KOLBA-123972 format. One record per residue (C-alpha): residue number from 1; chain; x, y, z. Coordinates in Angstrom, 2 decimals. Layout:
REM residues N
k c c1 c2 c3
NUM A X Y Z $
...
This chain:
REM residues 318
k c c1 c2 c3
1 A -32.25 -18.53 -20.49 $
2 A -32.68 -18.20 -16.61 $
3 A -29.50 -17.59 -13.84 $
4 A -26.69 -18.78 -15.59 $
5 A -25.00 -19.76 -12.34 $
6 A -27.89 -22.36 -12.48 $
7 A -27.37 -23.89 -16.34 $
8 A -26.45 -27.24 -17.01 $
9 A -22.44 -28.10 -16.62 $
10 A -22.00 -24.53 -14.30 $
11 A -20.48 -25.08 -10.89 $
12 A -24.24 -24.95 -8.76 $
13 A -26.22 -26.38 -11.97 $
14 A -26.88 -30.25 -12.85 $
15 A -23.65 -32.04 -14.57 $
16 A -25.92 -33.06 -17.32 $
17 A -28.61 -31.52 -19.42 $
18 A -31.40 -34.27 -20.09 $
19 A -33.58 -33.56 -23.57 $
20 A -36.88 -34.83 -24.60 $
21 A -36.36 -34.76 -28.67 $
22 A -39.81 -35.70 -28.99 $
23 A -40.61 -32.14 -27.75 $
24 A -38.56 -30.78 -30.10 $
25 A -40.66 -27.87 -31.88 $
26 A -40.30 -25.71 -35.10 $
27 A -38.40 -23.53 -32.69 $
28 A -35.37 -25.70 -32.41 $
29 A -32.53 -24.84 -34.68 $
30 A -29.02 -24.78 -35.76 $
31 A -28.50 -22.30 -33.52 $
32 A -29.57 -24.23 -30.65 $
33 A -28.09 -27.16 -31.94 $
34 A -24.94 -25.40 -31.89 $
35 A -25.35 -24.04 -28.23 $
36 A -25.47 -27.67 -27.13 $
37 A -22.39 -28.61 -28.23 $
38 A -20.43 -26.05 -26.46 $
39 A -22.36 -26.81 -23.04 $
40 A -19.46 -28.30 -20.53 $
41 A -21.65 -31.25 -19.44 $
42 A -22.91 -34.02 -21.32 $
43 A -25.83 -34.20 -23.38 $
44 A -28.62 -36.75 -23.18 $
45 A -31.24 -36.97 -26.15 $
46 A -34.26 -39.10 -25.26 $
47 A -36.72 -40.60 -27.71 $
48 A -36.73 -40.90 -31.07 $
49 A -36.24 -37.53 -33.21 $
50 A -39.50 -36.61 -35.31 $
51 A -38.88 -33.82 -37.90 $
52 A -35.73 -32.10 -39.39 $
53 A -35.27 -29.96 -36.23 $
54 A -35.16 -32.60 -33.32 $
55 A -32.83 -34.79 -35.88 $
56 A -30.41 -31.72 -35.60 $
57 A -30.55 -31.43 -31.87 $
58 A -30.05 -35.43 -31.75 $
59 A -26.98 -35.00 -33.59 $
60 A -25.84 -32.26 -31.26 $
61 A -26.20 -34.50 -28.32 $
62 A -23.54 -36.62 -26.96 $
63 A -25.47 -39.57 -26.13 $
64 A -29.19 -40.64 -27.45 $
65 A -31.24 -43.31 -26.06 $
66 A -35.16 -44.63 -26.86 $
67 A -36.23 -43.61 -22.91 $
68 A -35.40 -41.88 -19.94 $
69 A -35.20 -45.13 -17.91 $
70 A -32.48 -46.15 -20.15 $
71 A -30.62 -42.62 -19.05 $
72 A -30.75 -44.26 -14.85 $
73 A -26.98 -45.48 -15.31 $
74 A -25.64 -43.15 -17.19 $
75 A -27.15 -40.20 -15.22 $
76 A -25.64 -41.83 -11.96 $
77 A -22.28 -42.46 -13.16 $
78 A -22.34 -38.37 -14.57 $
79 A -23.27 -37.47 -11.05 $
80 A -20.41 -38.99 -9.29 $
81 A -17.91 -38.73 -11.71 $
82 A -19.15 -35.01 -13.19 $
83 A -15.23 -33.65 -14.20 $
84 A -14.26 -37.01 -16.18 $
85 A -17.58 -37.00 -17.67 $
86 A -17.77 -33.60 -18.96 $
87 A -14.08 -33.77 -20.26 $
88 A -14.92 -36.85 -22.25 $
89 A -17.70 -35.36 -23.89 $
90 A -15.62 -32.49 -24.75 $
91 A -12.69 -34.50 -26.22 $
92 A -15.19 -36.53 -28.06 $
93 A -16.81 -33.45 -29.58 $
94 A -13.32 -31.75 -30.23 $
95 A -11.94 -34.21 -31.78 $
96 A -13.92 -35.47 -34.70 $
97 A -12.40 -33.27 -37.85 $
98 A -8.69 -33.43 -36.05 $
99 A -6.22 -35.23 -37.90 $
100 A -4.45 -38.07 -35.91 $
101 A -1.74 -36.91 -34.41 $
102 A -3.58 -33.91 -33.17 $
103 A -6.75 -35.78 -31.91 $
104 A -4.58 -37.87 -29.81 $
105 A -2.55 -35.37 -28.39 $
106 A -6.13 -33.51 -27.50 $
107 A -7.00 -37.23 -25.59 $
108 A -3.43 -37.10 -23.75 $
109 A -3.60 -33.72 -22.67 $
110 A -7.37 -33.76 -21.32 $
111 A -6.17 -37.34 -19.38 $
112 A -2.94 -35.69 -17.95 $
113 A -5.65 -33.01 -16.51 $
114 A -7.84 -35.91 -15.23 $
115 A -4.64 -37.08 -13.12 $
116 A -4.36 -34.55 -11.02 $
117 A -8.35 -34.20 -10.81 $
118 A -9.85 -34.86 -7.42 $
119 A -11.93 -37.83 -8.95 $
120 A -8.75 -39.61 -9.95 $
121 A -7.16 -38.74 -6.85 $
122 A -10.01 -39.90 -5.06 $
123 A -9.98 -43.26 -6.44 $
124 A -6.28 -43.59 -5.97 $
125 A -6.67 -43.27 -2.15 $
126 A -9.68 -45.25 -1.71 $
127 A -8.06 -48.50 -3.88 $
128 A -7.19 -51.17 -1.36 $
129 A -2.82 -52.03 -2.26 $
130 A -2.07 -53.54 -5.36 $
131 A 1.16 -55.50 -5.90 $
132 A 2.88 -55.09 -8.85 $
133 A 2.33 -58.10 -11.06 $
134 A 4.79 -60.95 -10.66 $
135 A 7.41 -61.95 -13.86 $
136 A 6.19 -63.88 -16.47 $
137 A 8.46 -65.95 -18.56 $
138 A 9.45 -65.01 -22.31 $
139 A 9.09 -61.61 -23.85 $
140 A 6.00 -59.51 -23.36 $
141 A 5.44 -59.24 -26.83 $
142 A 6.25 -62.74 -28.98 $
143 A 7.30 -61.87 -32.28 $
144 A 7.55 -64.65 -35.11 $
145 A 8.33 -64.20 -38.86 $
146 A 7.34 -66.24 -42.01 $
147 A 8.58 -64.63 -44.96 $
148 A 6.70 -61.02 -45.41 $
149 A 4.32 -62.13 -42.70 $
150 A 4.84 -61.44 -38.95 $
151 A 2.94 -62.46 -35.86 $
152 A 2.65 -60.42 -32.59 $
153 A 1.34 -62.12 -29.47 $
154 A 1.14 -60.62 -25.93 $
155 A 2.37 -62.87 -23.75 $
156 A 1.51 -62.11 -20.23 $
157 A -1.54 -64.48 -19.94 $
158 A -1.44 -64.93 -16.21 $
159 A -1.87 -61.43 -15.66 $
160 A -4.55 -61.29 -18.67 $
161 A -2.28 -59.32 -21.11 $
162 A -2.45 -56.14 -19.11 $
163 A -1.32 -53.28 -20.74 $
164 A 1.75 -52.77 -18.53 $
165 A 5.01 -50.44 -19.07 $
166 A 6.99 -53.73 -20.18 $
167 A 3.84 -54.25 -22.65 $
168 A 3.67 -51.21 -24.06 $
169 A 7.38 -50.27 -24.33 $
170 A 7.40 -53.94 -26.38 $
171 A 4.40 -53.09 -28.56 $
172 A 5.74 -49.87 -29.64 $
173 A 9.35 -51.56 -30.87 $
174 A 7.66 -54.32 -32.73 $
175 A 5.28 -51.78 -34.52 $
176 A 7.92 -48.91 -35.36 $
177 A 10.04 -52.03 -36.92 $
178 A 6.84 -53.06 -38.84 $
179 A 6.31 -49.74 -40.04 $
180 A 10.04 -49.07 -41.35 $
181 A 10.26 -52.43 -42.94 $
182 A 8.57 -52.28 -46.03 $
183 A 9.48 -56.33 -46.70 $
184 A 6.85 -57.23 -43.97 $
185 A 3.45 -57.47 -46.16 $
186 A 0.65 -58.38 -43.16 $
187 A 1.08 -58.43 -39.42 $
188 A -1.14 -60.50 -37.38 $
189 A -2.03 -59.66 -33.95 $
190 A -3.55 -61.61 -31.02 $
191 A -3.34 -62.36 -27.16 $
192 A -2.15 -65.46 -25.56 $
193 A -4.30 -67.13 -22.50 $
194 A -8.46 -66.82 -21.63 $
195 A -8.11 -62.89 -22.93 $
196 A -6.66 -60.50 -25.31 $
197 A -6.29 -57.66 -23.02 $
198 A -7.67 -56.22 -19.58 $
199 A -6.33 -53.03 -20.45 $
200 A -4.04 -50.74 -18.41 $
201 A -2.02 -52.32 -15.34 $
202 A -3.66 -50.78 -12.42 $
203 A -0.81 -51.62 -10.40 $
204 A 1.32 -48.70 -12.62 $
205 A -1.95 -46.23 -12.53 $
206 A -0.43 -42.95 -10.56 $
207 A 3.37 -43.88 -10.93 $
208 A 4.01 -41.11 -13.64 $
209 A 6.15 -38.78 -11.71 $
210 A 3.45 -35.80 -12.98 $
211 A 0.65 -35.65 -15.49 $
212 A 3.01 -33.40 -18.11 $
213 A 5.70 -35.97 -17.92 $
214 A 2.86 -38.73 -18.52 $
215 A 1.88 -36.84 -21.61 $
216 A 5.21 -36.72 -22.77 $
217 A 5.64 -40.65 -22.98 $
218 A 2.48 -40.86 -24.28 $
219 A 3.09 -38.64 -26.96 $
220 A 6.84 -40.63 -27.56 $
221 A 5.28 -44.11 -26.66 $
222 A 1.77 -45.03 -27.87 $
223 A 1.22 -48.42 -29.26 $
224 A -2.29 -47.06 -30.55 $
225 A 0.00 -44.12 -32.67 $
226 A 2.22 -46.77 -34.12 $
227 A -0.45 -49.34 -34.99 $
228 A -2.67 -46.30 -36.90 $
229 A 0.76 -45.46 -38.86 $
230 A 0.87 -49.26 -40.22 $
231 A -2.74 -50.22 -40.01 $
232 A -3.29 -51.08 -43.87 $
233 A -0.83 -54.29 -42.99 $
234 A -2.58 -55.01 -39.61 $
235 A -5.00 -57.63 -38.73 $
236 A -5.88 -58.49 -34.98 $
237 A -7.49 -61.18 -33.70 $
238 A -9.71 -60.58 -29.97 $
239 A -11.08 -62.83 -27.70 $
240 A -12.93 -62.84 -24.36 $
241 A -12.39 -59.52 -21.99 $
242 A -11.05 -56.53 -24.09 $
243 A -11.42 -54.11 -21.59 $
244 A -10.11 -50.37 -21.99 $
245 A -6.63 -50.27 -23.79 $
246 A -7.60 -54.20 -24.85 $
247 A -10.07 -52.44 -27.41 $
248 A -8.41 -49.06 -27.88 $
249 A -5.43 -50.24 -28.80 $
250 A -6.69 -52.94 -31.34 $
251 A -9.47 -50.64 -32.86 $
252 A -6.76 -48.63 -35.03 $
253 A -6.05 -51.77 -36.89 $
254 A -7.89 -51.74 -40.67 $
255 A -9.05 -55.42 -39.91 $
256 A -10.45 -56.22 -36.55 $
257 A -11.98 -59.72 -35.55 $
258 A -13.57 -61.08 -32.85 $
259 A -14.58 -64.41 -31.51 $
260 A -18.03 -64.97 -30.08 $
261 A -16.73 -64.70 -26.57 $
262 A -15.26 -61.34 -26.82 $
263 A -16.56 -58.45 -24.71 $
264 A -15.23 -54.77 -25.10 $
265 A -15.99 -52.25 -22.52 $
266 A -14.36 -48.80 -21.12 $
267 A -14.19 -48.86 -17.31 $
268 A -12.04 -45.28 -17.15 $
269 A -14.84 -42.98 -15.90 $
270 A -14.68 -45.58 -12.42 $
271 A -11.24 -44.22 -11.58 $
272 A -12.10 -40.52 -12.73 $
273 A -10.22 -40.63 -15.95 $
274 A -11.46 -41.27 -19.79 $
275 A -10.06 -43.39 -22.33 $
276 A -6.31 -42.45 -22.51 $
277 A -4.36 -45.19 -24.92 $
278 A -5.84 -43.72 -28.19 $
279 A -9.66 -44.71 -27.67 $
280 A -11.11 -41.87 -27.77 $
281 A -9.99 -41.62 -31.60 $
282 A -10.02 -45.02 -32.31 $
283 A -13.53 -46.10 -31.20 $
284 A -15.13 -42.86 -32.11 $
285 A -14.01 -43.42 -35.49 $
286 A -15.32 -46.52 -35.65 $
287 A -18.56 -46.26 -34.20 $
288 A -19.21 -42.51 -33.77 $
289 A -18.88 -40.17 -30.54 $
290 A -22.23 -40.82 -29.37 $
291 A -21.42 -44.85 -28.92 $
292 A -18.52 -44.35 -27.63 $
293 A -19.76 -41.82 -25.18 $
294 A -22.23 -44.33 -24.20 $
295 A -20.10 -46.88 -23.59 $
296 A -17.41 -44.60 -21.64 $
297 A -20.30 -42.96 -19.34 $
298 A -22.21 -46.38 -18.87 $
299 A -18.94 -48.59 -18.51 $
300 A -21.39 -51.43 -19.57 $
301 A -20.35 -54.20 -21.72 $
302 A -20.39 -54.35 -25.42 $
303 A -21.13 -58.11 -26.91 $
304 A -19.01 -59.52 -29.55 $
305 A -22.25 -59.70 -32.07 $
306 A -23.35 -55.73 -31.01 $
307 A -19.69 -54.88 -31.84 $
308 A -20.11 -56.31 -34.82 $
309 A -23.52 -54.45 -35.81 $
310 A -22.27 -51.14 -34.39 $
311 A -18.90 -51.63 -36.58 $
312 A -16.70 -51.60 -33.46 $
313 A -15.19 -54.93 -35.09 $
314 A -14.69 -55.88 -38.96 $
315 A -15.71 -59.82 -38.22 $
316 A -16.63 -62.40 -36.07 $
317 A -14.67 -65.66 -36.34 $
318 A -15.40 -69.06 -34.38 $
């Protein structure tokens, strides 16, 4: 196996493993596949797997791509943010068979770990000063009830419905009420303005007193958890930018529909973080861990049509 210190994922080795699935021979078997899932780094499979052995290896990879040039962006990002990249794939591997509460706890603990890491701290130190957003009129989440139907509307359009503490708490309160009220038969969730949500409010990043306290807050007040617990009654309509928590949160709904102008993106790696609003759980349970890892490691946009083909959304409208 060579020098352990130079193995992929070691402190002196490469922060990723590139595996040519086209070269997998008869020696490839389940033990090698199991070993791949233990590596402390992303494993990228290249090429269409040929034969049962290669298919088994492909399933063990964190991402599979058709050609090596396609991996260039991912490799560049992994090299720039190796800690967050490693934690991402480890979380996605570990939560596949966990129940909801345990999977969300793993994600939150990993997110909290990275909040104290050099990559996130480096981003905080290098970013330009960010002013707290100015107040907008009305409640952060509008609630309108008509008999057994409730409409929830994200109502901070001037700030692209960013997931601020105000927005988070309003959503948690509304969803807890809905969850406990059996007379609410159907819930329709949408966003006001040019887009559904651009995700976490960047001005609030790094403002928690410490990662442990932040984990406790996520354990108590996470909109995605509340939505997941009443998901069968919820239909979400998204449009425009659905970035970070702007897709992580609605992906828990049983019915997720998108307008044709919608796009989806997981940008957290550039902050030295992973999806932390439940997205490692909600998105991977819709499209699988490999596509979720690709979204997070590449940071690229996914169109509404591609999202429909993958199963990230259920319907295209308009």
